[in-house]
C-alpha positions as CSV (number, residue, x, y, z in Angstrom):
1,M,0.0,0.0,0.0
2,R,1.4,3.4,-0.9
3,K,2.7,5.6,1.9
4,E,2.2,9.3,1.7
5,K,5.0,11.7,0.8
6,I,5.8,14.3,3.4
7,L,7.8,17.6,2.9
8,V,9.5,18.7,6.1
9,V,10.6,22.3,6.2
10,D,13.0,23.6,9.0
11,D,16.3,25.5,9.0
12,E,17.6,23.4,12.0
13,E,19.5,20.4,10.6
14,D,19.1,18.4,13.8
15,I,15.3,18.8,13.7
16,L,15.1,17.9,10.0
17,E,17.0,14.7,10.7
18,L,14.9,13.9,13.8
19,V,11.6,14.3,12.0
20,R,13.0,12.6,8.8
21,Y,14.2,9.6,10.8
22,N,10.9,9.1,12.6
23,L,8.7,9.5,9.5
24,V,10.9,7.1,7.4
25,R,10.6,4.6,10.3
26,E,6.8,4.8,9.9
27,G,7.1,4.1,6.2
28,Y,6.6,7.6,4.8
29,T,8.6,9.1,1.9
30,V,10.3,12.2,3.2
31,V,11.6,15.3,1.3
32,C,13.4,18.0,3.3
33,A,13.9,21.7,2.8
34,A,15.8,24.3,4.9
35,T,14.3,27.6,3.6
36,G,10.9,28.9,2.6
37,E,12.1,29.3,-1.0
38,E,13.1,25.7,-1.2
39,A,9.8,24.6,0.4
40,F,7.7,26.4,-2.1
41,K,9.7,25.3,-5.1
42,S,9.6,21.7,-3.9
43,A,5.9,21.7,-3.2
44,A,5.0,23.3,-6.5
45,S,7.3,21.1,-8.7
46,D,6.8,17.8,-6.8
47,P,3.6,17.9,-4.6
48,A,3.6,16.3,-1.2
49,D,0.7,14.7,0.6
50,L,1.4,16.7,3.7
51,I,3.8,19.5,4.7
52,I,5.4,20.0,8.1
53,L,6.3,23.7,8.2
54,D,8.5,25.6,10.7
55,L,7.3,29.2,11.2
56,M,10.7,30.7,11.9
57,L,12.6,30.3,8.6
58,P,15.3,32.5,7.0
59,G,14.1,34.7,4.1
60,I,10.5,33.8,3.5
61,D,9.0,32.8,6.8
62,G,6.6,29.9,7.4
63,L,3.5,32.1,7.4
64,E,4.4,33.5,4.0
65,V,5.1,30.0,2.7
66,A,1.7,28.8,3.9
67,R,0.0,31.8,2.3
68,R,1.6,31.2,-1.0
69,L,0.8,27.5,-0.8
70,K,-2.8,28.2,-0.1
71,Q,-3.0,30.6,-3.0
72,N,-1.4,28.2,-5.5
73,P,-4.1,26.0,-7.3
74,G,-1.6,23.0,-7.2
75,T,-0.9,23.1,-3.5
76,K,-3.9,24.8,-1.9
77,D,-5.4,21.5,-0.8
78,T,-2.1,20.1,0.7
79,P,-2.5,19.8,4.5
80,I,0.0,21.7,6.6
81,V,1.2,20.9,10.2
82,M,3.0,23.8,11.6
83,L,6.0,23.7,13.9
84,S,6.2,26.6,16.3
85,A,8.1,27.8,19.4
86,K,5.7,28.1,22.4
87,G,5.9,31.9,22.5
88,E,4.4,32.4,19.0
89,E,0.7,32.0,19.8
90,A,-0.2,34.9,17.5
91,D,1.7,33.2,14.6
92,I,-0.1,29.9,15.4
93,V,-3.5,31.6,15.2
94,S,-2.4,33.4,11.9
95,G,-1.3,30.0,10.5
96,L,-4.6,28.2,11.3
97,E,-6.5,31.2,9.9
98,L,-4.5,30.7,6.7
99,G,-5.7,27.1,6.5
100,A,-3.1,25.1,8.3
101,D,-4.6,21.8,9.7
102,D,-2.7,21.5,13.0
103,Y,0.4,22.8,14.9
104,V,3.0,21.2,17.2
105,T,5.1,23.3,19.6
106,K,8.8,23.0,20.0
107,P,10.3,21.2,21.7
108,F,8.2,18.3,20.6
109,S,7.8,14.6,21.0
110,P,8.4,12.7,17.8
111,R,5.7,10.2,18.7
112,I,3.2,13.0,19.2
113,L,4.2,14.7,15.9
114,V,3.7,11.3,14.1
115,A,0.3,10.8,15.8
116,R,-0.8,14.3,14.7
117,I,0.4,13.7,11.1
118,K,-1.6,10.4,11.0
119,A,-4.7,12.2,12.3
120,V,-4.5,14.9,9.7
121,I,-4.0,12.4,6.9
122,R,-6.9,10.3,8.2
123,R,-9.2,13.3,8.4
124,R,-8.4,14.3,4.8
125,S,-8.9,10.7,3.6
126,D,-12.3,10.5,5.4
127,A,-13.3,13.9,3.9
128,A,-12.3,12.9,0.4
129,E,-14.3,9.6,0.7
130,E,-17.4,11.6,1.8
131,E,-17.0,13.9,-1.1
132,R,-17.3,10.9,-3.5
133,E,-20.3,9.6,-1.8
134,V,-23.7,9.5,-3.5
135,L,-26.7,8.6,-1.3
136,S,-29.8,7.2,-3.0
137,V,-33.0,6.7,-1.0
138,R,-35.7,5.7,-3.4
139,E,-36.6,9.0,-5.2
140,L,-34.0,11.1,-3.3
141,V,-30.4,11.4,-4.5
142,I,-27.8,13.3,-2.5
143,H,-24.4,13.9,-4.2
144,T,-22.0,15.0,-1.4
145,G,-19.1,16.2,-3.6
146,R,-21.3,18.4,-5.8
147,R,-23.6,19.3,-2.9
148,H,-26.5,18.5,-5.2
149,V,-29.8,17.0,-4.3
150,T,-32.7,15.8,-6.5
151,A,-36.2,14.6,-5.5
152,D,-38.0,12.6,-8.1
153,G,-35.4,13.9,-10.5
154,R,-36.2,17.5,-9.6
155,P,-33.1,19.5,-8.4
156,L,-33.5,21.2,-5.0
157,E,-32.0,24.5,-4.1
158,L,-30.9,23.9,-0.5
159,T,-29.0,26.3,1.8
160,Y,-25.7,25.1,3.3
161,T,-27.4,24.2,6.6
162,E,-30.3,22.5,5.0
163,F,-28.0,20.3,3.0
164,Q,-25.9,19.4,6.0
165,V,-29.0,18.5,8.1
166,L,-30.4,16.4,5.2
167,Y,-27.1,14.6,4.6
168,F,-26.5,13.9,8.3
169,L,-29.9,12.3,8.8
170,A,-30.1,10.5,5.4
171,R,-26.7,8.7,5.8
172,R,-28.0,7.0,9.0
173,P,-31.6,6.0,8.2
174,G,-33.6,4.9,11.2
175,W,-31.3,6.5,13.7
176,V,-32.9,9.0,16.0
177,F,-30.9,12.2,16.7
178,T,-31.5,14.9,19.3
179,R,-31.4,18.5,18.2
180,S,-28.2,19.0,20.0
181,Q,-26.6,16.1,18.1
182,I,-27.7,17.7,14.8
183,V,-26.3,21.0,15.9
184,D,-22.9,19.5,16.7
185,A,-22.9,17.7,13.3
186,V,-23.8,20.6,11.0
187,R,-22.4,23.6,12.8
188,G,-19.9,25.6,10.8
189,D,-17.9,28.8,11.6
190,D,-20.1,30.8,9.2
191,Y,-23.3,28.9,9.8
192,P,-24.6,29.4,13.4
193,V,-27.1,26.7,14.3
194,T,-29.1,26.5,17.5
195,D,-31.4,23.8,18.9
196,R,-34.5,25.9,18.0
197,S,-33.2,26.7,14.5
198,V,-33.0,23.0,13.8
199,D,-36.8,22.9,13.8
200,V,-36.8,25.8,11.3
201,Q,-34.4,24.0,9.1
202,I,-36.5,20.9,9.2
203,V,-39.6,22.8,8.3
204,G,-37.8,24.4,5.3
205,L,-36.4,21.0,4.2
206,R,-39.8,19.3,4.3
207,K,-41.3,22.1,2.2
208,K,-38.6,21.8,-0.4
209,L,-38.7,18.0,-0.5
210,G,-42.4,18.1,-1.1
211,P,-44.0,14.6,-0.9
212,L,-40.6,13.2,0.1
213,G,-40.6,15.4,3.2
214,K,-42.3,12.4,4.9
215,Y,-38.9,10.7,5.1
216,I,-37.9,13.1,7.9
217,E,-39.9,12.0,11.0
218,T,-40.3,13.9,14.2
219,V,-39.7,11.7,17.3
220,R,-41.6,13.4,20.0
221,G,-39.5,14.4,23.0
222,V,-36.3,13.3,21.3
223,G,-35.6,14.8,17.9
224,Y,-35.6,13.6,14.3
225,R,-34.8,10.6,12.2
226,F,-34.7,9.8,8.5
227,T,-36.9,6.8,7.4
228,E,-37.5,5.1,4.1
229,N,-40.9,4.0,5.2
């Protein structure tokens, strides 16, 4: 089974070697870079599956490297794990806002770093799998990657939150979920959802689904479930 390729960027040779050694031992292919310029050129010419990026680099610093990577169509989706000194909290926040997936503070445990890398790769893999998923429940078809829903062949115009609620319920038919569970599953930074607004979303969904709205059942005193009956 193919192991991921990881680009490690740090200007300290001993840290590069420490990280490289532990990743190779786990079976990963490792490419190293000591400067921001080298990192960007390497990532652009020979894309990695994940980048470990030190923030304090000579020349182009780690934040600028991350910014350029996220602006480049060929590297914008490459996950980034930042390495940072403990005193750089503001830089950590800036890096996460730029799109970094995680951060590890120096000095660090190689085992923890490897565990964080595995977690990021696993999350990306799970997300990619979900994007390819197509749910078909009789006359209802939900395409997760395209965020497209049809009911009896009729395309539906759903809001972000309506789509998330429908997808969450439909992929687990028969399961009963409380309003709080639905909130936790569909909440996004730009899409505030509350227990009471779940009811509003359900009403809107049923209206747009038309006759197929019957698939979303109210379980009195508990919440909602999706049923094929």
